[in-house]
C-alpha positions in Angstrom: -0.1 0.1 0.0 1.6 3.4 -1.2 1.5 6.5 1.1 -0.7 9.5 0.0 1.1 12.4 -1.2 0.7 15.3 -3.6 0.8 14.4 -7.5 1.2 16.9 -10.2 -1.7 16.5 -12.7 -1.6 19.7 -15.1 -0.5 22.9 -16.0 -3.2 25.7 -14.7 -2.9 27.0 -18.3 -4.3 23.4 -19.7 -7.7 24.2 -17.5 -10.7 26.6 -19.2 -13.1 28.6 -17.2 -16.4 27.2 -15.9 -15.3 23.6 -17.7 -13.9 20.4 -17.2 -11.0 18.2 -18.2 -10.4 14.4 -17.6 -7.1 13.2 -15.4 -5.4 10.0 -14.7 -4.7 9.7 -11.0 -2.4 6.7 -9.2 -3.8 6.1 -5.9 -3.2 3.2 -3.6 -1.4 1.5 -6.5 -4.7 1.8 -8.8 -5.4 4.6 -11.5 -8.5 6.5 -11.0 -9.9 8.9 -13.6 -10.5 12.3 -12.0 -12.7 15.5 -13.3 -11.1 18.7 -12.5 -13.0 22.1 -13.0 -11.8 25.6 -12.9 -14.9 27.4 -11.7 -14.3 31.4 -12.2 -17.0 33.5 -10.3 -16.2 36.6 -8.1 -13.1 34.3 -7.8 -11.3 31.6 -9.2 -12.0 28.2 -7.8 -10.3 24.5 -8.7 -12.3 21.4 -7.4 -11.2 17.7 -8.6 -14.0 15.1 -8.3 -14.2 11.5 -9.3 -15.1 11.1 -12.9 -17.3 8.4 -13.0 -21.1 9.1 -12.9 -22.5 6.3 -10.8 -26.0 7.0 -11.8 -25.1 6.6 -15.5 -22.2 4.1 -14.9 -19.8 5.9 -17.2 -16.8 8.3 -17.0 -18.5 11.5 -17.8 -18.9 14.0 -15.6 -15.5 16.0 -16.6 -18.1 16.6 -19.8 -20.9 18.0 -17.4 -22.2 22.0 -17.5 -20.7 23.9 -14.3 -22.6 25.9 -12.6 -24.6 26.7 -9.2 -27.5 25.6 -6.8 -27.5 28.4 -4.4 -24.0 29.2 -3.5 -23.0 25.6 -4.3 -20.8 25.2 -7.1 -22.0 21.6 -9.3 -21.4 19.9 -12.1 -24.6 18.6 -14.0 -23.9 15.2 -15.5 -24.2 15.0 -19.2 -26.1 11.6 -19.2 -29.3 11.9 -16.5 -28.8 15.5 -15.5 -28.5 14.8 -11.7 -26.2 17.4 -10.2 -22.9 16.9 -8.1 -21.6 18.9 -5.4 -18.1 20.3 -6.6 -17.4 20.8 -3.0 -18.8 17.6 -1.4 -19.2 15.1 -4.4 -23.0 14.6 -3.0 -25.6 14.1 -5.9 -28.0 16.6 -5.1 -31.0 15.0 -6.6 -30.2 11.4 -4.4 -28.7 12.0 -0.9 -27.4 8.3 -0.9 -25.2 8.9 -3.9 -21.8 10.5 -3.9 -18.7 10.4 -6.1 -14.9 11.1 -4.4 -13.8 14.5 -3.8 -9.8 15.2 -4.0 -7.7 18.0 -2.6 -6.5 20.4 -4.9 -3.9 23.1 -4.2 -1.8 24.9 -7.1 1.8 24.9 -6.8 4.2 26.9 -9.3 1.9 27.2 -11.9 0.6 23.3 -11.4 -2.4 21.6 -10.4 -1.8 18.9 -7.6 -4.3 16.6 -5.9 -3.7 14.6 -2.8 -3.8 11.0 -3.0 
C-alpha cells in the first residue's frame, strides 16, 4: 500500500473557465479517472471529483455543465442531468449517492491532487 502524497496533474493553463478536463490519478496503486474543474465567478477555484457517474455508469462527469445551485458549485452529469456538488461530491437529487472528492492545490503554476 502506497503513502498518500501530492501528485502533479496538469498546468493551470491547461484548464478552461467553467469547464472540466479528465485526468488519470494513481492512488493506492490503482489508476482512477478524475474530473478537474476551474470555476470562475467572483474568484477562481479549482475542484476535483471522481469522473465516474454512478447513476449513468460511465466516466463522463468532466463533460458536464458547470454551474451553481444557491452558493454551491455543481456539475450536471451529461447523461441523466443529476447535479453533483464540486465541494462534497454529493448528488443533490439522490442523497445516498456521491462521488469522491480530492484535495486540490496550485503549486508553481501546476494543479496538484492529494491521493
